[in-house]
ROMI-426470 format. One record per residue (C-alpha): x, y, z. Coordinates in nm, 4 decimals, padded with zeros to 6 digits. Layout:
% residues N
- X  Y  Z
...
***
This chain:
% residues 112
- -00.0278  -10.1783  05.0730
- 00.2366  -10.4444  05.1228
- 00.0523  -10.6826  04.8915
- 00.0185  -10.4035  04.6327
- 00.3938  -10.3366  04.6499
- 00.4638  -10.7081  04.6224
- 00.2401  -10.7446  04.3144
- 00.4444  -10.4806  04.1330
- 00.7524  -10.6992  04.1682
- 00.5984  -11.0299  04.0609
- 00.7045  -11.1516  03.7178
- 00.4358  -11.2197  03.4542
- 00.4866  -11.5982  03.4815
- 00.3967  -11.5918  03.8525
- 00.0939  -11.3755  03.7843
- -00.0084  -11.6155  03.5084
- -00.0081  -11.9019  03.7613
- -00.2121  -11.6998  04.0104
- -00.4674  -11.6047  03.7436
- -00.4900  -11.9616  03.6141
- -00.5633  -12.0912  03.9610
- -00.8143  -11.8224  04.0584
- -01.0125  -11.7198  03.7521
- -01.1775  -12.0320  03.6122
- -01.5234  -12.1505  03.5154
- -01.6797  -12.4720  03.3932
- -01.6924  -12.5040  03.0187
- -01.9773  -12.6638  02.8239
- -01.7950  -12.9973  02.8394
- -01.7743  -12.9789  03.2204
- -01.4003  -12.9094  03.2272
- -01.2665  -12.5968  03.3953
- -01.1324  -12.3288  03.1659
- -00.9296  -12.0188  03.2489
- -01.1257  -11.6984  03.1801
- -00.9822  -11.4035  02.9862
- -01.1442  -11.1649  03.2344
- -01.3123  -11.1830  03.5725
- -01.6845  -11.2417  03.5458
- -01.7924  -11.2357  03.9100
- -01.6954  -11.0878  04.2420
- -01.5979  -11.4404  04.3428
- -01.3292  -11.4382  04.0706
- -01.1866  -11.1151  04.2129
- -01.1991  -11.2513  04.5676
- -01.0190  -11.5701  04.4605
- -00.7575  -11.3628  04.2801
- -00.6990  -11.1550  04.5945
- -00.6859  -11.4671  04.8144
- -00.4208  -11.6248  04.5929
- -00.2194  -11.3014  04.5832
- -00.2218  -11.2808  04.9643
- -00.1229  -11.6466  04.9995
- 00.1694  -11.6023  04.7579
- 00.2745  -11.2809  04.9353
- 00.2771  -11.4464  05.2792
- 00.4612  -11.7491  05.1419
- 00.7270  -11.5201  04.9929
- 00.7548  -11.2792  05.2888
- 00.7481  -11.5381  05.5669
- 00.9287  -11.8371  05.4199
- 00.9143  -12.0369  05.7457
- 00.5415  -11.9841  05.8008
- 00.2807  -12.2444  05.7203
- 00.0969  -12.1884  05.3947
- -00.2264  -12.0042  05.4569
- -00.5506  -12.1679  05.3601
- -00.8097  -12.0029  05.1384
- -01.0576  -12.0351  05.4249
- -00.8360  -11.8257  05.6558
- -00.7656  -11.5524  05.3990
- -01.1128  -11.5212  05.2449
- -01.2697  -11.3007  05.5191
- -00.9875  -11.0468  05.4834
- -01.0349  -10.9966  05.1097
- -01.4146  -10.9692  05.1144
- -01.4278  -10.5913  05.1566
- -01.1479  -10.5070  04.9114
- -01.3031  -10.7562  04.6678
- -01.6407  -10.5819  04.6902
- -01.4764  -10.2435  04.6367
- -01.2748  -10.3565  04.3347
- -01.5733  -10.5356  04.1803
- -01.7915  -10.2255  04.2200
- -01.5353  -10.0062  04.0415
- -01.3733  -10.2549  03.8030
- -01.6166  -10.5452  03.7447
- -01.4116  -10.7109  03.4686
- -01.0374  -10.7402  03.5285
- -00.8387  -10.8523  03.2251
- -00.5996  -11.1458  03.2233
- -00.3490  -10.9737  02.9927
- -00.3361  -10.6575  03.2024
- -00.3069  -10.8520  03.5290
- -00.0202  -11.0612  03.3981
- 00.1727  -10.7918  03.2114
- 00.1055  -10.4523  03.3705
- 00.3056  -10.4185  03.6915
- 00.0631  -10.1838  03.8650
- -00.2721  -10.3107  03.7325
- -00.4185  -10.4807  04.0425
- -00.1722  -10.3037  04.2714
- -00.3219  -09.9646  04.1781
- -00.6713  -10.0966  04.2480
- -00.5613  -10.2131  04.5924
- -00.3972  -09.8770  04.6611
- -00.7198  -09.7074  04.5514
- -00.9129  -09.9234  04.8006
- -00.6723  -09.8377  05.0854
- -00.7011  -09.4645  05.0097
- -01.0810  -09.4875  05.0116
- -01.0757  -09.5935  05.3779
***
């Protein structure tokens, strides 16, 4: 819930950076390109990992930056839940709608 609350306060520019880092694929020329929507559960998991890392960095400014490897096990279950209900998350909505991913996380928490 804390991450969901935090996501509602993040400005679009910060969300754009998170999306750009998490939701990529290799293009036909071999270069990575940012996707307009998530295509796999792995995209959603990476998005959640990056959101958690940014949240912890913001909340605990003196703490070491978390690694993807440490966070990944904690987002597996919420990632599966979100992917099963919302398989294609949109870049525009994630970046510009305050409650887009936050509502999905709240929905996951309530399902428990």
